[in-house]
C-alpha positions in Angstrom: 48.9 18.8 -38.9 50.3 19.7 -36.2 48.6 22.0 -33.5 50.4 24.2 -31.3 49.9 26.8 -28.3 51.0 30.0 -28.4 51.6 30.9 -24.7 51.8 35.0 -24.1 53.0 35.3 -20.9 54.4 40.1 -21.2 57.7 40.9 -22.6 58.1 43.5 -25.5 56.5 41.7 -27.9 53.1 42.2 -25.9 53.7 46.2 -25.3 52.3 49.2 -26.3 53.8 52.7 -25.4 52.3 54.8 -22.2 53.1 57.9 -21.2 55.2 55.9 -18.4 56.8 53.7 -21.2 56.1 50.3 -23.0 54.8 48.3 -21.3 51.8 44.6 -21.4 48.1 45.6 -23.6 46.9 41.7 -23.3 44.2 43.4 -25.4 46.1 45.2 -28.5 47.8 41.9 -28.5 45.9 39.1 -28.6 43.2 41.4 -31.7 47.2 41.7 -33.6 48.5 38.1 -33.1 44.7 36.9 -34.2 44.1 39.1 -37.6 48.3 38.9 -38.5 47.4 37.1 -41.9 51.5 35.3 -41.9 49.5 33.4 -39.1 46.6 32.0 -41.3 48.4 30.6 -44.0 48.1 27.1 -45.2 51.4 26.9 -44.5 50.9 27.3 -40.3 50.0 24.7 -38.1 47.1 25.6 -36.5 47.1 26.9 -33.1 45.2 28.1 -29.9 46.1 31.2 -27.8 46.5 31.0 -24.2 47.5 34.3 -22.0 48.9 34.3 -18.2 47.3 37.2 -15.6 48.8 39.7 -14.9 51.1 39.5 -18.1 54.3 40.7 -16.3 57.7 42.7 -18.0 60.2 39.5 -17.5 62.1 41.5 -14.6 59.7 40.7 -12.5 59.7 36.6 -13.2 59.9 34.6 -10.1 60.5 30.6 -9.5 56.5 30.8 -9.0 56.4 32.1 -12.8 58.1 29.2 -13.6 55.8 26.7 -12.1 52.5 28.3 -13.4 55.0 27.6 -17.3 55.3 24.2 -16.5 52.5 23.1 -15.3 50.6 24.6 -18.3 52.2 23.4 -20.5 52.2 19.9 -18.1 48.5 20.3 -18.8 47.9 20.4 -22.0 50.9 18.0 -23.0 48.4 16.5 -24.9 46.9 18.1 -26.3 49.4 20.0 -28.6 52.4 19.4 -30.4 54.6 22.1 -29.1 54.6 25.2 -27.2 55.7 28.8 -28.5 56.1 30.5 -25.2 55.8 34.5 -25.4 58.4 36.3 -23.1 60.5 39.3 -22.5 64.3 38.9 -23.4 65.3 39.9 -20.2 65.4 37.1 -17.7 64.6 34.7 -21.1 67.0 32.4 -19.9 66.9 31.5 -17.0 62.8 30.9 -18.0 64.4 28.8 -20.8 66.6 27.3 -17.9 64.4 26.3 -15.7 61.6 24.6 -18.5 65.0 22.2 -19.2 65.3 20.9 -16.1 61.4 20.8 -14.7 60.1 19.1 -17.9 61.0 15.6 -17.3 61.9 13.2 -20.7 60.1 15.9 -22.9 59.5 14.6 -26.5 57.9 17.9 -28.3 59.4 21.0 -28.8 59.1 23.8 -26.3 60.3 27.2 -27.6 60.7 31.0 -26.0 60.5 33.9 -28.1 60.0 37.3 -28.0 61.4 40.6 -29.3 63.2 43.4 -29.1 60.6 46.2 -30.0 57.8 46.1 -29.7 55.0 44.1 -32.2 52.9 47.4 -31.8 56.5 49.3 -33.9 56.8 49.1 -37.4 60.0 47.6 -37.0 59.3 44.9 -34.9 61.0 41.5 -34.7 58.5 40.2 -33.7 56.5 39.1 -36.3 59.5 36.7 -37.6 60.7 35.2 -34.0 56.7 34.8 -33.3 56.0 33.1 -37.1 59.4 31.2 -37.7 59.7 30.1 -33.6 55.8 28.4 -34.6 57.0 26.7 -37.8 59.5 25.7 -35.7 57.0 24.3 -33.4 55.3 22.6 -36.4 57.2 20.6 -37.5 58.8 19.2 -34.6 62.0 17.7 -35.0 63.8 19.4 -32.6 62.0 18.5 -28.8 63.6 20.4 -26.2 63.1 23.6 -24.5 64.6 26.4 -26.8 64.9 29.8 -27.8 64.3 31.1 -31.1 65.6 34.4 -31.5 66.8 36.6 -34.8 67.2 34.0 -36.9 68.8 31.9 -34.3 67.3 28.4 -32.8 69.0 27.5 -29.5 69.3 25.5 -26.5 67.2 27.2 -24.0 69.9 26.1 -21.1 72.9 27.1 -23.1 71.4 30.2 -23.7 72.4 33.9 -22.9 71.4 37.4 -23.2 73.8 38.2 -25.7 73.1 42.5 -26.4 70.1 44.6 -24.8 69.0 46.4 -28.5 70.6 44.0 -31.3 68.5 41.7 -32.5 70.4 39.0 -32.6 69.7 39.4 -28.5 70.9 35.9 -27.6 73.5 33.4 -28.2 75.3 30.2 -27.4 79.0 31.0 -26.5 79.6 27.0 -25.4 77.6 25.1 -27.7 76.3 24.6 -31.5 73.0 26.5 -33.0 70.5 23.7 -33.4 69.5 25.6 -36.9 69.8 28.5 -38.4 66.3 30.3 -40.4 68.0 31.9 -42.8 66.1 31.5 -46.5 64.7 28.2 -45.9 65.8 27.0 -41.8 68.4 24.3 -42.2 68.7 22.0 -38.5 71.7 20.6 -36.8 70.6 18.1 -35.7 74.3 15.7 -34.7 73.3 18.9 -31.9 70.2 18.1 -31.2 68.8 16.7 -27.4 69.2 13.3 -27.4 65.5 12.0 -26.5 64.7 10.0 -23.3 61.7 7.3 -23.6 60.7 8.2 -19.9 57.3 9.3 -19.2 57.2 12.9 -19.3 56.7 14.7 -16.7 56.5 18.3 -14.4 58.0 18.9 -11.2 58.6 22.3 -9.7 60.4 24.2 -8.0 60.1 24.6 -4.6 61.2 28.5 -3.2 65.3 27.8 -2.3 67.6 30.5 -0.9 69.6 30.5 -3.4 72.6 33.4 -4.1 74.7 34.7 -7.5 79.0 36.4 -6.2 79.9 38.3 -9.3 83.4 38.7 -8.1 86.4 41.2 -9.2 89.8 42.6 -8.0 89.6 43.7 -4.7 86.6 41.1 -3.8 86.2 40.8 -0.2 84.5 38.1 0.3 83.9 39.1 4.3 81.3 40.5 3.7 79.4 37.9 3.0 80.0 36.2 6.0 76.5 36.9 7.5 75.0 35.4 4.4 76.0 32.2 5.3 73.7 30.5 7.7 71.3 27.6 7.6 68.5 29.0 5.7 70.9 29.9 2.7 71.3 26.5 0.4 73.1 27.1 -2.8 75.5 29.9 -4.5 76.8 30.3 -8.1 80.2 32.5 -7.5 81.6 34.3 -11.3 84.8 34.2 -11.2 87.7 34.8 -13.3 88.9 33.0 -16.1 88.8 29.2 -16.0 87.7 28.7 -12.6 90.3 31.9 -10.9 89.2 33.3 -8.0 91.0 36.2 -5.4 91.2 34.3 -1.5 91.3 37.6 0.1 94.1 36.6 2.6 93.3 33.6 3.1 89.2 34.1 4.1 87.2 32.0 1.1 88.9 28.8 2.2 87.9 28.9 5.5 84.4 30.4 4.3 84.4 27.2 1.6 85.1 24.8 5.1 82.0 26.5 6.6 79.6 26.2 3.8 80.4 22.8 3.1 79.7 22.1 7.1 76.2 23.9 6.5 75.8 21.8 3.7 75.3 25.4 1.4 76.1 24.5 -2.6 78.7 26.5 -4.1 79.1 26.4 -7.7 81.8 27.7 -10.5 81.0 29.3 -13.3 83.1 31.7 -15.6 82.5 35.5 -16.3 83.9 34.7 -19.6 80.7 34.3 -21.8 82.8 31.5 -23.8 84.5 29.5 -21.1 85.1 25.8 -18.8 85.5 26.0 -15.8 89.0 23.9 -14.2 89.8 24.4 -10.8 92.6 21.8 -11.4 94.3 24.4 -13.0 95.2 26.0 -10.5 97.1 25.9 -6.9 94.0 27.6 -5.9 91.2 26.3 -7.9 92.4 22.3 -6.5 92.6 24.2 -2.8 88.9 25.4 -3.1 87.4 22.2 -4.5 88.5 20.7 -1.6 87.3 22.7 0.1 83.6 21.8 -0.8 83.2 24.3 -4.4 81.5 22.4 -7.6 83.0 23.2 -11.1 80.6 24.0 -13.3 82.5 23.1 -16.2 81.0 25.1 -19.4 77.6 26.1 -18.3 75.5 29.4 -17.7 74.9 31.6 -14.7 71.4 30.7 -16.2 71.7 26.9 -16.5 73.8 27.1 -13.4 71.0 28.9 -10.8 68.2 26.7 -12.9 69.8 23.4 -12.3 70.4 24.5 -8.4 67.1 24.4 -7.7 65.4 21.6 -9.4 68.7 19.5 -7.7 67.3 21.1 -4.3 63.2 19.9 -5.8 65.3 16.6 -5.8 67.7 14.9 -3.6 67.8 16.2 0.3 71.5 15.2 1.1 74.2 18.1 -0.5 76.5 15.5 -1.3 74.5 14.2 -3.7 73.6 17.3 -4.8 77.5 18.3 -5.4 78.1 15.4 -7.7 74.8 15.7 -10.0 75.8 19.4 -10.7 79.0 17.5 -12.7 76.8 15.5 -14.2 74.9 16.7 -17.9 71.5 16.3 -16.9 69.7 18.0 -19.5 72.1 19.0 -22.3 73.2 22.0 -20.1 76.9 21.8 -19.6 79.5 19.2 -22.0 80.3 15.8 -20.7 84.3 15.6 -19.2 84.9 13.3 -21.8 83.9 15.1 -24.6 85.8 18.3 -22.9 
């Protein structure tokens, strides 16, 4: 029988009502989990429970918390057949993306889940999300970092939060669903990540200064020139359509050239959830590429940010990082030949 570690990091699923709103309540949640009859069923894998201290609202997640979660998985990797990470929804896709890069040669399921309604409430979606995540982790068919939520199993670094109040809170706009959980769990095994035969290892992230810029009509890049210092390492730019960027009267190209000289990596992603950046489609995009900008292809912003953190912890050379950003490392983007 499989044995799973449940790691509670915080988030809505484990919160209770207070005069100031919902707040993490570890004592309540532990008691609720250990008294949940469904988790005692013979159909469930064996499991242990662990929680981080402190428990956090996911909006407070940082690189330090990503590293902490990765370290816990690494320290317990040989003891368990899979891991279920209970996490708040706001930054779940960022954490899932970060773990997908941090956990090299992962050969076990790591399933992040949570809820839109706390477990303490009558209509909580947390029960099904937890139970189904446990079953999926126990079956061990999918061996990568995933998000399970609202009946859908998604690749973690292809996921993005879509709804703040719907029960299907996450989507994978540029990659197929890994499984649908209805009366039975229907796996889409052709979409699973191919397994690496290398030795598992956890590669924590350092705190690298990275920014995200979202362009809009009338956007003025000159306002951001002041941040173009040697300290800044990378920027993800959310552009229009397939990578269209307003040049703001010729300001951007010199700015990109300056960034290139300083070793700052500019990644171009799209504001459209379902899109692939192609910087050769329009003349402006080609000019930006020549100035040193890199295509984020069909990556989510969450994946692009996490990948930047990872690559800056692997390589010192900005050109090597730019090259690797466009390569498929953990299933986070569609290779050019498959587009």
